[in-house]
N, C-alpha and C positions, 0 to 999 in steps of 0.2 A: 227095241228098234228105234232109231232117232228120226227126226223129222225129215232129214235129207233122204234117208232110204225110202220113207213114205212118198216123198215127191217122185223119186225114180220109178217106184212101183206104179204110181199112178200115170206116168208119162208112158210106161210099157203097155199098160191096159189100154191106153188111147190108141196106141199104134196097132195093137193087136185087133182092135175093133174098126180099124180103117177099112173103106170100101175097097176090095181087091181089084175090081175091075178098073176103076179110075183113080185109085189112091187119094180119094177125096174123103174128108171128114165131114159128116153131116154138121149143120149148123147147130142142132140141139146138143149133140155131144160135145162140140167145142165150147158151148156156153157153160155146160155143167163142169167141164175141166177147168175153166177159168174161175168159176165160183169155188171150187174146191181150192185151187191155189190161193185165192184171196182168204178163205178160212185159215189155211195153213200159215200164211203170213201173219195174220192176226194172232194166231196162237203162239208163234215164235216170239213176237213182240211182248206178249203177256209173260211168257216164261223168263225172258230177259230182265224185265222189270222186277219180278220177284226174286231172281237170283241177286239183283243188284241191292235190293231192300234187305234181304237176309244178310248180305255181306256188311252192310252198314250198321244193322241194329246190334247193341251191346248184348252180351250174354246176360242172362237172368241172374240177378244177385242172390247169393245164398242168404237165408233167413237168419238174422243176427238178433242182438239183444235190443230190448226197448228201454229207455230211460224216461221215467216220469219224475215230477218233483212233488214231493209230499213233505214239505218242510226241509227236506234233504233229497238229493237224488236216490231214486229206487230204480235199481237195475233188474230187469226181468228178462230172462232167457229162455229159449224153447226148451221143453222137457220138464218144467216145474222149478227152475232155479230162479231164484231172487236174493237180492242183497241190498240193505239200506243201513246207513249209519244213523244213530239215534242219540239223543242227549237233551239235558235241560241245564239251564243256569238259573237260580233262583237266589237273589240277593235280599236279605231281610234287614230291617231296622226297627226297634221297639222301644217303647218307655212304659215303666211299671212304677207306679207311685208307692210311696212307702208309708205303711201304718205307723202311727206314733209309737215309738220305742223299739222299732225293728230297723236295725242297720245292716245292711248286706250289700256288698259290691255288685251283686247281681240285679239289684233294683236301680231305677233310674234309667238312663239311655243305654242301650246295647245294640250290637249289630253283628251280622255273620253271613257268610256264604252258606245258605240253608242247605241247598243242594247243588252239586256240580258233577253232573252224571255224563258219562260217555260210553257208548256201546254200539252194538250192531244187532240187526235182526234179519231174518230172511226164511226162505223156503228151500227144501231139498227134494229131488224127485222121489216119488213113492208116497207122498203125502206127509213127509217129515217137515218140521220147522225148528228154528231155533231163536233164542233171545239171550243176549250176554250184555250186561251193563255193569259199570262200576262207579262208585260215588267217590269223589276227592274232596268233599267238605271236611272241615275241622283238621285239616292237615293229615288226614288219614286216607287210607285206599281201602274201601269196603266193597264186596261184592253185593249188588242188590238183586238182580236177576240173573240167573244161570239155568236155563231150562231147554229141554228137547221136548217137542210136541209131536204128537201122531194123529192125523185126521183119520180115523178107521172108516168113517162113512160121512155123509152129508149131516148126520145127527150127532155122532159121537166123536169126542177129541180126548186124547190122553195127555198128560203133561207130567214130566219127570224133572226133578231139580229143585233149585231154590225159588219159590214163588209164593204169592199171597194164598194163604188159606181163606177160607170163606166165612168170615166172621160177620160182616155187615156191608151195607150199601156205602156208608160213609168211609169205610176202611179200604173197600175195594176201588172205590173212584179215585183215579190218579190225582196226585197233587197238582198236576198241570191245569186241572178243571174244577178243582174244589171252589167253593163259594166263599171260603174264610181262609185266612193264612194257614191255620192249623185245623185239623179235624176235631170232631166233637170231643170233649174231655174224656168220656169213657174209653175211647179206642186206645190211647196211651195210658190211662190209669190201669186197664186190664191187661196191658202188655202185648197189645196185638202187634204182630210183626211177621215178616217173611220168614218161612221155614223150609228146610228141604223135605220133600216127600213125593209121593205119587198120588195123582188125582185124575178123575175124569169128569167130562162135562157133557150133559145130554141136552141138546136143544131141539125142540119140537114145536113149531109155530110160535105161540106166546108163552110157552113153558120153558124154563130153565131149570136143570136139575144138576147141582155140583156136589162132589165129594172127594175126600181123599184122606190118606193117612200121612202124618207128618212127625219128623223128629225134632230138631231145633234149628235155630238160625245158623247159617254156615260159618259164621265167625266164632260160634260157641261150641262147634263140633271138634275143635282141635284138642279139647281136654277128653281123655279116655274115659273119665268118670261120668261124662254126660250122657245118661241114657234115657232121657225123657222122650216120651212119644204120645201122640194124640191123634183123634180123628175129628173131622169136621165136615159138616153137610149143609146145603142151603137149597131152598127151592124158591123159584120167582115165577110169579104169573104176571105178564105185562102186555095186556091188550091195548090195541089202539082203538080209539074213537074219533072216526073221521080222519081228516088230513092232518089235524093240528093238535090232537090231544092224545096223550099217553098216560096210562095207569101202571102203577107198579105196586105189587103186594109180595113181600118176601118174609120168610122165616128161616132161621138158622138155629143149629144145635152143635154143642162142641163138648168134647171130653179130652181131657189132657192128663197124663200121669207125669207130674213134674219130677219126681223121684228126688226131692230135696234130701240132701245129706249135709247137715250143718258142719259135721266134723270135717268134711271134704270142701266146704266153702260154697255149697249149693243151698241157696235160699231164695225166697220170693218177696218182693215188696211191691205195693200198689201205690202210686202216687202221680201227680200231674202238675205241669208248669201253668202259670197264668197266662194262657192264650199264646204268647209268642214263644218260640223256641230259642231265641238268642239269649235268654236268662236261663241260669241253673237253679233258680229259687223255686222251691215247692212249697205253697201253703198249705196244701193237703197232702198227707202222706201216711201210710201205715208204718209201724215198725217192721223190722225185718222178721219174716214169718217163715216157718218150716212147713211146707205145704206138700201133702202126699199127692193129691189131684184136684182138678178143677173141672166143674161142670157148670157150663154156661149156655144161655140161649137168648135169641133176640127175635123182634118183629120190626118189620120195615113197611113203610107206605109212602107213596109218592105220586104226584100228578104234575105232568107238563102240559099246558095249555096255551099255545102260542108263546107270547113272551113272559107269561106267569108260571110260576112252579112252586110247589109246597111239598115239603118232605119232613117225615118225623120217624124216629126210631126209638125203642126202648130195649135195654139189655140188662140181664140179670146174670151175676156170677156167684157160684157157691164154691168157696175154697175148703177143702177138707185138710186140717192139720195133721201132722204125724201125731200118732198116739191116740187118745180117746177124747180129745177136746171136741167142743161143738164146732159146727161148720161155721165160717164167716160168709155172710151174705151181702153183697155189694150190689148197687144198682146205678145205671146211667141212662141218659137218653137226651134227646133234643127235638125241637120243633123249629122249622124254618119256612120263610116265604121269601120269594125274590121276584124281580121284575125288569126285563130289558126295556129301558126307556126308549131305545132306538128300534125297537121291533123284532130283534133277533129271538130265537127259541133255544133253550139249554138243550145241548146235545145228549143222546142216549143210545147205547149200544151194549148188548150182551149182558144185560142186567146191572148196568151201572151207568152213572153220568159220563158224558164224552165231550169231545171237543165242540164248541160253539162256531158256527160258520157265519163270519161277519158279512152282512149284507153290503155295506158300503165301507170297504177298509180305506185306511190312510194311504196315500200314494195312488189311489184310483178315484180321486175325487170325492171321497167321503170323509168322515170323522171317526170311524170305527164304531164299536158297540159299547154301550154304557149300561151297566146293571146295578141295581141296589138290592141288598138282601138284609133281613132282620132275623134273628135267632135268639131262642132261649135255649140255654145249655145247662144240663143238671148233672152232678155225679156226687154219690154218697159213699164214702169209704170208712163208715162207722158201723161195726156190728159186734154184739156181744162185748167181750172185754177189749176189742181192738176199737181204738178211737182214731180214725185217720182224718175226720173232718168231712165236710160237705162244700160243695161249690155250686152257686147259681149264677149263671152269667147271662147278661142281657147285652147283646151284641148287634153291631151294624157293620156293614161293609159296602164299600163303593168300588166297582171293578171297571177299568177302562181296558178294552181289547182292541188296539189300533188295527191289528191284522190277526188273522188266525192263529199265528204262532207267537205273538207278543201280548203280554198281560202286565198291568199295573194294579196294585190293590192297596187300599187303605181300610184299615179295621179299627173300630173302637169297641171296648168293652168296659162294663161296670161288672165287677165280680164280687159277690157277697159270699163271705166265709162264715161258717159256724164250726166250732170245736177245731180251728185251724191248728195245724202242727206247730207254726211259728207263734210265739206268745208276743204279744204287743205290751204297751205301757199298762202298768198296774195288773198285769196277768190277763188282760183282755185276749180272748181267743175268737171273739165274734166281731168281725170288721169287714170294710170293703176297701178295694183298690181300683183304680182307673188305670187302663191299659191302651197304648196306642201302638199300632203296628202297620208297617208298610213293606210291600215287596215289588221289586222290578223282576220281570221273568222273561226268558225266550226258551223256546223248546223246538226240537226238529226231530 
């Protein structure tokens, strides 16, 4: 029933209650009818206002994607979808001094596009995620990361595809956040690299457990004769002490069946450049070896206390040759300290060093972050009949980070060699070289 009908009903009721003898309405009834009429008028006015407001109000917008900036636009949509482009550009220049009697075009000045990567990352409904990235450096196109992840629970994540296996803190820390232009010497000398495999990660509070089985780098799997396979495991305990201090303790173990077949061209060599990657010179290097399998393990320790950090690792590698020969035992490690003059703290996440957040970036009234680092780096590639030489590096770096996604680095190293693979004047294999390196970097 509408309001007009109610008004007619009230009028009829008033007439029915009239005094029959004299057709006069009492004063009390007339007053009550007048009050009811006033209330009805007020209600009609309110209904009219509501109808007018409803007609003018826009229809509620459907929930759409959210765009945030994390070095590049990250698009997040309802239901668990997300997408973000990713990449990095690292341009390096270096200088390596020449020992007396050694002439090589790789010594002196050199420069290169160290990394030129472009890719995408994101999530898919159901707990799935993906990363795909390619490197365009050296005029080649190589796949670096190509993975599918599945978050089975808040504690457990599985990863399939080409990704880092779990060798060491130094290797797992992205080159975007390293404190020197190149990682510690043992990581390259022992042939650490991304490989295709299946792995799992368990994270529970301060404890991180990682493990997986791997074949070989995706670029080496095109040969049908490549049947290498291995397993890697790593455990990290990283408690926080107060708001500004983080400890890190880690251990890792590795086994790999190289399945070297010299007649098919499959062999192994351990060697390393003098700090900068822009030269192909190796002052330390083993001869080509036929390795049946490798067993190696490492220990890690680090502390981040406000602007200060210290970190060190040791790593042992035992290579078992084909046949009945004795194992080759190689060793590497480093110790490092660093300090942010401008007060920032080194980033840390997921059992590895991460991005530094600049407190006063350039463009916002600040000068960016400034960090100094010192490192002692050692690797020994001599064992039994294999003489690959040893390297002791005394290194320093200065890093300027104007914004979170831009970085400039200058490195100096004094590298002392014993039993070097390259022979200097008068047959000398014990000598030193000076190395200077610089990098300009942007990532997103």
